[in-house]
KEKOLLO-154885 format. One record per atom (N, C-alpha, C, O, CB): x negated, y negated, z; residue in one letter. Coordinates in steps of 0.2 Angstrom, whole numbers, plus 5000, padded with zeros to 4 digits. Each point is the difference from the previous one (the first is absolute). Glycine has a CB too. Layout:
KEKOLLO-154885
XYZA
...
END
This chain:
KEKOLLO-154885
469151975161M
499449965001M
499849974993M
500150034995M
499550055014M
500249854991A
499949974994A
499350024997A
499650025003A
501049885002A
499450104989A
499550024996A
499449955001A
500149945001A
500650124990A
498749975009E
499449955001E
500049954994E
500150024994E
499350075012E
500549854996G
500049954995G
500749974998G
500049964996G
498950095000G
501649985007S
500749974998S
500149935002S
500449974997S
500050155003S
499349865006G
500149945003G
500650005004G
500249945003G
499350014987G
500950105011L
500650005004L
499949995007L
500449975004L
500150104988L
498949945011N
499849995007N
499649945000N
499749985006N
500450144997N
499749844992A
499649955000A
500449945003A
500649994999A
498750054991A
500349915014P
500449945002P
500249964994P
499750004995P
499650005016P
501349964991A
500349964995A
499549944998A
499649985004A
501550055000A
498949964990A
499649944997A
500249945003A
500649985002A
499250084987A
499749895013A
500149945002A
500449964996A
499950004993A
499150005014A
501549964995V
500449954996V
499949935003V
500049995006V
500850104991V
499149864999T
499949935002T
500549964998T
500250004994T
498650025006T
501649955004R
500549954999R
499849935002R
499750005006R
501250094994R
499349864997L
499949935002L
500649975003L
500650014997L
498549974995L
500950005014V
500649975003V
499949935002V
499549985002V
500850145003V
500349844994V
500049935002V
500050005007V
500550025003V
500049944986V
499050005014P
500050005008P
500749975002P
500249954998P
498550045002P
501650055005D
500649975003D
500150035007D
499650045002D
500949954986D
500049995015G
500150025007G
500150075001G
499850035005G
500749874997G
499850144993A
500150075000A
499350045001A
500050065002A
501149924992A
498449995003H
499350035000H
499549985005H
499450025000H
500950004988H
499949935016L
499549975005L
499850055005L
499450005002L
501249894996L
499850155004A
499850055005A
499550054998A
499550015003A
501649985002A
498950034988A
499550044997A
499449965000A
499450035001A
501450044993A
499249875004Y
499449964999Y
499749995007Y
499450005001Y
501149944989Y
499950045015D
499749995007D
499750065002D
499550005003D
501449924999D
499450144997A
499750075002A
499350014997A
499550025003A
501750024998A
498749944992A
499450014997A
499549955003A
499450025001A
501250014989A
499649915012L
499549955003L
499850035007L
499449995001L
501149914993L
500050135009A
499850025007A
499550064999A
499650015005A
501549955000A
499050084990R
499550064999R
499349984997R
499650045000R
501550024998R
498849885000G
499449974998G
499949984993G
499549984998G
500150105010G
501049914989Y
500049974993Y
499849935000Y
500349965004Y
500550124992Y
498749905000L
499849934999L
500349974993L
499850034995L
499249995013L
501349934992P
500249974994P
499449984996P
499549995003P
501649975002P
499050034988A
499449984996A
499949935001A
500349954998A
500050134993A
499249905013S
499849945002S
499350005004S
499850045003S
501449924998S
498549984998N
499349995003N
500150005008N
499650005004N
499949944986N
501250045012R
500150005007R
500150065004R
500050015006R
500549884991R
499750164999G
500050075003G
500550015006G
500649994999G
498350034996G
500750005010A
500450025006A
500449945003A
500550005003A
498650085000A
500649864996E
500349945002E
500749994997E
500549985003E
498449964999E
501150074991L
500649994997L
500550065002L
500649985000L
498849964990L
500450125011A
500450055002A
500449985006A
500650015001A
498750084993A
500349895011A
500349985007A
500549944999A
500550005003A
498450035002A
500949924990E
500549954999E
500750024997E
500549985002E
498549954996E
500950124997H
500650034997H
500450035006H
500750004999H
498750014990H
500350035015R
500450045005R
500449955005R
500550015002R
498650084997R
500549855002R
500449955004R
500649974997R
500549995003R
498449985002R
501050024988L
500549974997L
500650054999L
500649985000L
498649944994L
500750145005I
500550055000I
500450005006I
500650004999I
498750074994I
500449915013A
500450005006A
500349935001A
500650005003A
498650095002A
500549864993E
500249935001E
500449974994E
500449965002E
498750035007E
500750024985D
500249964995D
500050044993D
499649994996D
500049915010D
500850164994P
499950044994P
500249974994P
499750014995P
500650085012P
500249864993A
500249974994A
499449954997A
499950004994A
501350005010A
498449975001G
499449964998G
499550054997G
499749984995G
500649945014G
499650144993L
499550044997L
500250024993L
499650004996L
500150045016L
501049984988L
500250024993L
499949954995L
499950014994L
500950075012L
499349854996A
500049954996A
499349994997A
499849984994A
501149965012A
498650084998R
499350004998R
499950064994R
499649994996R
500049965016R
500750104989M
499950064995M
500349984993M
499750024995M
500450065015M
500449884990H
500249974993H
500049935001H
500549975002H
500250134996H
498849874999D
499949925001D
499849974993D
499549984999D
500150045013D
500949984983P
499949984993P
499949935000P
499749974995P
501050125001P
499449875009D
499949935000D
499349985004D
499949945001D
501350044998D
498550075004G
499349985003G
500149965006G
499749955001G
499850064989G
501150005014R
500149965006R
499750035007R
500149975005R
501050004989R
498650095005G
499850035006G
499449975004G
499849944997G
500650164998G
499349925010P
499549975004P
499450004996P
499950044995P
500650005015P
499049914991V
499450004997V
499650065000V
500150045005V
499949844997V
499650134993V
499550065000V
499349985002V
499849954998V
500950104992V
499049995015V
499449995003V
499550054997V
500150065000V
500449895010V
499050024986T
499550054997T
499450015005T
499949965005T
500450004983T
499350095010P
499450015005P
499649955002P
499750005005P
500350114990P
499949835001D
499649955002D
500449955005D
499749955002D
499750064987D
501250015013G
500449965004G
500449944997G
500349975004G
498850065004G
500849964986S
500449954996S
500750024999S
500250065000S
498849904995S
501549995005Q
500750014999Q
500249984993Q
499849954998Q
500450035015Q
500350064984H
500249994994H
500850004999H
500250055004H
498750004992H
501449915000R
500750014999R
500250074997R
499650024996R
500449855003R
500550165004R
500250064997R
500349994993R
500449964999R
499850085013R
499650014984I
500350004993I
500650055000I
500150045004I
498849934991I
501550025000P
500650054999P
499850075000P
499550024998P
501149894996P
499850135009S
499950075001S
500650045001S
500549975002S
498450015002S
501150094995T
500550045002T
499750075001T
499550024998T
501349924995T
499550095012Q
499750075002Q
500550055000Q
500649995000Q
498749955008Q
500450124991R
500450065001R
499750055004R
499450005001R
501049994987R
500050055016W
499850055004W
500050074997W
500550014996W
499949925014W
499150114991M
500050064997M
500350065005M
499850005005M
499149974988M
501550075004F
500350055004F
499950074996F
500150004994F
500749925011F
499050134999D
500050074997D
500650035001D
500250025006D
498649984996D
501650014993G
500750035001G
500450004994G
499849974995G
500250005017G
500550074988P
500450014994P
500549954998P
500350004994P
499650115008P
500249845002G
500549954999G
500750015003G
500050045005G
499449944984G
501149995009G
500650015004G
500049965007G
499749955001G
500550164992G
500249925011D
500149975007D
499450015004D
499949975005D
501350054994D
498450034999E
499450025004E
499449974997E
499850034995E
500750075010E
499149854998P
499549974996P
499350045000P
499649984997P
501049915006P
499450165002G
499450035001G
499549965004G
500249955004G
499950104985G
499349965011G
499549975004G
499749944997G
499850004994G
500050115012G
500049844998F
499749944998F
499250024999F
499750035004F
501149895002F
499050074988V
499350024998V
499649944998V
499450014998V
501050104999V
499849835003G
499649944998G
500449944997G
500650005000G
498550094997G
500549865001S
500349944997S
499649984994S
499450024999S
501149955012S
499849994984I
499749974995I
500349944998I
500649995001I
499250124994I
499849845003S
500349934999S
499849974994S
499550024997S
500549965015S
500449984985L
499949964994L
500049935001L
500449985003L
500150114990L
498949875005R
500049935001R
499849974994R
499750024996R
500050005016R
500549914988W
499949964994W
499949935002W
500349985005W
500350104987W
499149885004N
500049935001N
500649964998N
500450034996N
498449985003N
501349935004F
500649964998F
499949994992F
499549984998F
500649975014F
500550054985S
500149994993S
499550054996S
499949994994S
500449895008S
499550185001H
499650054997H
499349974998H
499850024995H
501350045002H
498749895006A
499349984999A
499550055002A
500250045004A
500249844998A
499050114996P
499550055002P
499950005008P
500249955003P
499250034986P
500550085013L
499950015008L
499549955003L
499549994997L
500950135001L
499849865008P
499449965003P
499450045002P
500150065000P
500849875005P
498550044995P
499450045001P
500050045006P
499750065000P
499849854995P
500950085011H
500050045006H
500550064999H
499950045004H
499849865003H
500750104988V
500450064999V
499750054996V
499949994994V
501149935007V
498950145002L
499750064996L
500550044996L
500150065003L
499049945006L
501149984986G
500450044996G
500849995001G
500249975005G
498950114994G
501349944996H
500750005000H
500350055005H
500649995002H
499449964986H
499750115013I
500350055003I
499550035006I
499450014999I
501350024990I
499649985016G
499650035006G
500550065003G
500650005000G
498849895002G
500350165000Y
500350065003Y
499650035005Y
499450005001Y
501250024989Y
499850025015S
499650045005S
500550065001S
500650005000S
498849905005S
500350164997V
500450065001V
499850025007V
499449995003V
500650054985V
500549995016V
499850025007V
499550065000V
500050044995V
501249935008V
498350035002P
499550055000P
500250074999P
499750044997P
499749885010P
501250094996W
500350075000W
500350034994W
500250054999W
499949935013W
500049974983A
500350024994A
499549984994A
500350004994A
500949995011A
498250004996Q
499549994994Q
499950064996Q
500050055003Q
499549855004Q
500250094987R
499850054996R
500650044998R
499950064998R
499049945007R
501749974994R
500650044998R
500349974994R
500550014997R
499750035014R
499449904986G
500249974994G
500549945001G
500349984996G
499650134999G
500249875012H
500549955001H
499849934997H
500449974997H
499950095013H
499149934991A
499849934997A
500050004993A
500249954997A
499050045012A
500650064987T
500050014993T
500849994998T
500149964995T
498950115004T
501449965004R
500750004997R
500349935002R
500449974996R
499750165006R
499849855004A
500249935002A
499849954996A
500449954998A
499650095013A
499349964987L
499849954995L
500350004993L
500249954998L
498750065008L
501350054992G
500350014994G
500749965000G
500249974995G
499250145003G
501049915008L
500649975001L
500049925000L
500449974998L
500050145008L
499149874998M
499949925001M
499849974993M
500349944999M
499450085013M
499950014984L
499949974993L
500650004996L
500149954996L
498850105005L
501649995000A
500650004996A
500449945003A
500349964996A
499750165002A
500049875008I
500349945003I
499749934997I
500349964998I
500050115013I
499049934989A
499749944997A
500249994993A
500049944998A
499050085010A
501050034988R
500250004993R
500749975000R
500149954995R
499250155002R
501149925007E
500749985000E
500149925001E
500449974998E
500050155005E
499149865001Q
500049935003Q
499649964995Q
499949945001Q
500250095010Q
499749994983G
499649964995G
499350005000G
499749974996G
501349975004G
498750105004F
499250015000F
499850034994F
500350054998F
499749955015F
499549974984E
499750034994E
499450045002E
499750044996E
500749874997E
499350075012R
499450035003R
499949995007R
500249955003R
499250044986R
500350065015V
499949995007V
499350015001V
499650044997V
501549995006V
498649945002E
499350015003E
500150045006E
500449985005E
499149914989E
500050155007I
500050045007I
499350015001I
499650014996I
501450055002I
498849935009T
499350005002T
499950055005T
500550025004T
499449864993T
499550155004T
499950055005T
499349985003T
499649974996T
501150124998T
499149945011D
499350005003D
499650044996D
500250054997D
500249925014D
498950024989L
499650044996L
500050075002L
499950054995L
499449855003L
500850125008D
499950065002D
500750045001D
500050065003D
499049915003D
501550004992N
500750035000N
500150044994N
500449984996N
500049925011N
499350164993A
500150044994A
500750024999A
500350014994A
498550035007A
501649985004A
500750025000A
500449954997A
500450024995A
499450055015A
500249874992S
500449944997S
499849994992S
500449994996S
499749965016S
499350064987Q
499849994993Q
500350064995Q
500249984995Q
498749975009Q
501150114999K
500450054996K
500749994999K
500350014995K
498950075010K
501149895000V
500749985000V
500149954994V
500550014996V
499750015017V
499449934987I
500149954995I
499950034993I
500349984995I
499349935013I
499850134991L
499950034994L
500550044997L
500250004994L
498649995009L
501550055002A
500650044998A
500649974998A
500450034996A
499250055012A
500449854993N
500649964998N
499849954994N
500449954999N
500150065013N
499050014985G
499849964994G
499649945001G
499949964996G
501150084999G
498749965011G
499549945002G
499450014996G
499750054999G
500849945012G
499349954987V
499349994996V
499549965004V
500249955002V
500450064987V
498950025013L
499549975004L
499749944996L
499750004995L
500050105011L
500449844997V
499749944998V
499249995002V
499649984996V
501649965004V
498750085006G
499349995003G
500049985007G
500549995003G
499149994986G
499850025014E
499949985007E
500049925000E
499949974995E
499450135007E
501049885004F
500049935001F
499949985007F
500150045004F
500749954986F
499049945011D
499949985006D
500749975003D
500349964996D
498550015001D
501450055009K
500749985002K
500049935002K
500649975002K
499650155002K
499349854997G
500049925001G
499949995008G
500050055004G
500749934986G
499349965012P
499949985007P
500550025004P
499950025006P
499549884990P
501250105002A
500650025004A
499950085003A
500250015005A
500649914989A
498850125002W
499950075002W
499350015001W
499750054999W
501349984994W
498649915009L
499350015002L
499650024995L
499550045001L
500949985010L
499849974982H
499650024995H
499850084999H
499550024997H
500049865004H
501050165002S
499950074999S
500250014993S
500349964996S
500050075016S
499550034985H
500150024993H
500650055000H
500150045004H
498749934993H
501550034997G
500550054999G
500050024992G
499649974996G
501149985014G
499850094988L
500150024993L
500749974998L
500550015004L
498850094997L
500749874993R
500649974997R
500350054995R
499650014995R
500049875008R
501050144997F
500350034995F
500649964997F
500349965003F
499450155002F
500549914988V
500549974997V
500550054997V
499750054997V
499649855001V
501350105003V
500550044997V
500549964996V
500349955001V
499750125009V
499949954983D
500449974995D
500750025000D
500250064999D
498849934994D
501549975008L
500750025000L
500449984994L
500650015000L
499449985012L
499749974983A
500349984995A
500350054995A
500349994995A
499049915005A
END
């Protein structure tokens, strides 16, 4: 019998890996969508349904959206109904697992976006990084670890600083950003594209 407090019978600690979206992982992503996972987007369930359709009909087209460094994907529709040209972006899927041939379970996604020629972000784009975790794997540190890994990717790509925004009432996301060195800039008006709702803006210095 294990001694009390030895941890020998404790569940294994969660591990977060970032995976480049590819055909080998589409089934896991599709299963998460079917289970109720919603990608980080104001379109929510609509986007999840669209991704499931593309997995069945045009998986290569969907994967091209996930890594779009030239901003060639479909237009972005903001809550006010306006359409905007897509800016360059790349996405990683979060998996909970040890690596190797077995990827573990899909637990979320995180994306990095930037303007053409690294100009300031357009007003309708709320920060350089967005992420979401599946409901059944939240509060296990996946978002915190994934953000740290994505910040390393941003640094490798020459970013000196990134902006990340959250809703005013999203305390969990605010903790994730603070845990990764984010500094609160303040509250801001998201502008007409987002119906003048308010959010919090953070900056992470990567220099």
